[in-house]
C-alpha positions in Angstrom: 0.0 0.0 0.0 2.8 2.4 0.9 4.6 1.6 -2.4 1.4 2.2 -4.4 0.9 5.6 -2.6 4.5 6.5 -3.3 4.2 5.7 -7.0 0.9 7.5 -7.3 2.4 10.6 -5.6 5.6 10.6 -7.7 4.1 9.9 -11.1 0.7 11.5 -11.0 0.3 13.8 -7.9 -3.1 15.1 -6.9 -3.6 18.6 -8.0 -6.1 21.0 -6.4 -8.9 22.0 -8.8 -10.6 25.2 -7.8 -13.7 26.8 -9.2 -15.7 29.8 -8.3 -19.1 30.6 -9.8 -21.1 33.7 -9.7 -24.8 33.5 -9.9 -26.6 36.8 -10.4 -30.3 37.1 -9.8 -31.7 40.3 -11.1 -34.0 41.4 -8.3 -35.2 40.3 -4.9 -38.4 41.4 -3.1 -36.9 44.9 -2.3 -35.8 45.5 -5.9 -32.1 44.9 -5.1 -29.7 42.9 -7.3 -28.6 39.7 -5.6 -25.3 38.1 -6.4 -24.2 34.8 -4.9 -20.7 33.4 -5.1 -20.0 29.7 -4.9 -16.5 28.3 -4.3 -15.4 24.7 -4.4 -12.2 22.8 -4.7 -11.3 19.2 -5.0 -8.1 17.2 -5.5 -7.7 15.1 -8.7 -5.1 13.2 -10.6 -4.9 13.5 -14.3 -5.7 9.8 -14.8 -8.4 7.5 -13.3 -6.1 4.5 -13.7 -4.9 5.0 -10.1 -8.4 4.7 -8.7 -9.2 1.6 -10.7 -5.9 0.0 -9.7 -6.7 0.6 -6.1 -10.2 -0.9 -6.6 -8.9 -4.0 -8.3 -6.3 -4.5 -5.5 -9.1 -4.2 -2.9 -11.2 -6.8 -4.8 -8.2 -9.1 -4.8 -7.8 -8.6 -1.0 -11.5 -9.2 -0.5 -11.3 -12.4 -2.6 -8.4 -13.6 -0.5 -10.4 -12.8 2.7 -13.3 -14.8 1.3 -11.1 -17.8 0.7 -9.8 -17.5 4.3 -13.3 -17.2 5.7 -14.3 -20.3 3.8 -11.3 -22.3 5.1 -11.8 -21.0 8.7 -15.4 -22.1 9.0 -14.4 -25.6 10.4 -11.9 -24.2 12.9 -12.7 -24.6 16.7 -15.2 -22.0 17.9 -12.7 -20.2 20.1 -10.6 -19.1 17.0 -13.4 -19.2 14.4 -14.0 -15.7 13.1 -15.4 -16.8 9.8 -18.8 -15.3 10.4 -17.4 -11.9 11.3 -14.9 -12.0 8.5 -17.5 -12.9 5.9 -19.7 -10.0 7.2 -16.8 -7.6 7.0 -16.0 -8.7 3.4 -19.6 -8.3 2.4 -19.9 -4.8 3.8 -16.6 -3.7 2.4 -17.6 -5.0 -1.0 -20.9 -3.1 -0.9 -19.0 0.1 0.0 -16.5 -0.6 -2.8 -19.5 -0.8 -5.3 -20.9 2.5 -4.0 -17.5 4.3 -4.3 -17.0 2.8 -7.8 -20.4 4.2 -8.8 -19.4 7.6 -7.5 -16.1 7.4 -9.4 -17.9 6.6 -12.6 -20.3 9.5 -12.2 -17.4 11.8 -11.2 -15.2 10.9 -14.2 -18.1 11.3 -16.7 -18.8 14.8 -15.5 -17.5 17.9 -17.2 -15.2 20.3 -15.3 -17.7 21.4 -12.7 -15.9 21.4 -9.5 -19.0 21.9 -7.4 -20.3 18.5 -8.3 -16.9 16.8 -8.2 -16.2 18.3 -4.8 -19.5 16.9 -3.5 -18.9 13.5 -5.0 -15.4 13.4 -3.4 -17.0 14.3 0.0 -19.4 11.4 -0.5 -16.6 9.0 -1.3 -14.7 10.1 1.8 -17.9 9.6 3.9 -18.2 6.0 2.4 -14.6 5.3 3.3 -15.2 6.4 6.9 -18.5 4.5 7.3 -16.8 1.4 5.8 -14.1 1.6 8.4 -16.4 2.2 11.3 -18.7 -0.6 10.3 -15.8 -3.0 10.0 -14.5 -2.1 13.5 -18.0 -2.5 14.9 -18.5 -5.9 13.3 -15.2 -7.2 14.5 -15.2 -5.9 18.0 -18.9 -6.7 18.6 -17.9 -10.3 19.4 -16.2 -9.2 22.5 -19.4 -7.6 23.8 -21.9 -10.3 23.2 -22.4 -13.7 24.9 -23.8 -16.6 22.8 -26.5 -18.8 24.4 -24.2 -21.8 24.0 -21.5 -20.0 26.0 -24.0 -19.4 28.8 -25.1 -23.0 28.8 -21.6 -24.4 28.7 -20.3 -22.1 31.5 -23.0 -23.0 34.0 -21.6 -24.1 37.4 -22.6 -27.7 36.8 -21.0 -27.9 33.3 -17.4 -26.9 34.2 -15.0 -28.9 32.1 -17.6 -30.0 29.6 -17.1 -27.3 27.0 -17.0 -28.9 23.5 -14.0 -27.0 22.5 -12.0 -27.9 25.6 -13.1 -31.6 26.1 -10.3 -34.1 26.2 -10.3 -36.8 23.5 -12.3 -39.9 24.6 -14.5 -37.9 27.0 -18.1 -37.2 26.1 -18.5 -33.4 26.0 -22.0 -33.6 27.5 -22.3 -36.7 29.7 -25.7 -38.4 29.8 -27.7 -38.1 33.0 -27.2 -41.0 35.6 -29.5 -44.0 35.1 -31.3 -45.4 38.1 -30.9 -49.1 38.2 -33.8 -51.1 39.6 -35.0 -54.6 39.4 -36.1 -55.6 36.0 -39.4 -57.3 35.7 -39.6 -60.2 33.3 -43.0 -61.2 32.1 -43.6 -64.8 31.3 -45.8 -65.6 28.3 -48.0 -68.6 28.3 
């Protein structure tokens, strides 16, 4: 990532694009001339190749994460983060699609900085929300207790956790059976 940013900065640095527009309305209710000035700026490289290279790289990383989540699904529960990983990959992919849509719209616009500036702000918000959602997804596991954990950690079940059971021991032993005299019926 650092090498990619270095190459991008050296070969095609971002340049600030500024635009001011003046809108003149002829008269207001008092008969005065109203003039409004709008100013916007955004940073932009001369080529969209850098954005698409970044998006392709993120897709490759999300694909690798998907393979990892698939392989991790059969790991012991204590180290199995496949559900959280899959949810993070899904949400990151959705935000990637949203950012790509904004990039397509932004690159197809003419040189109107007001709109491009707004689209860059929207992309920045999507990056931020994506990061916050991923942090919340991953760290939520530390704040929730599963029902199976509650049942396995009851005072009477100490040592019978499925993930910690020793080989050869039944993880949940059957209840004791009362032995009584068996009645044998004779048939005539």
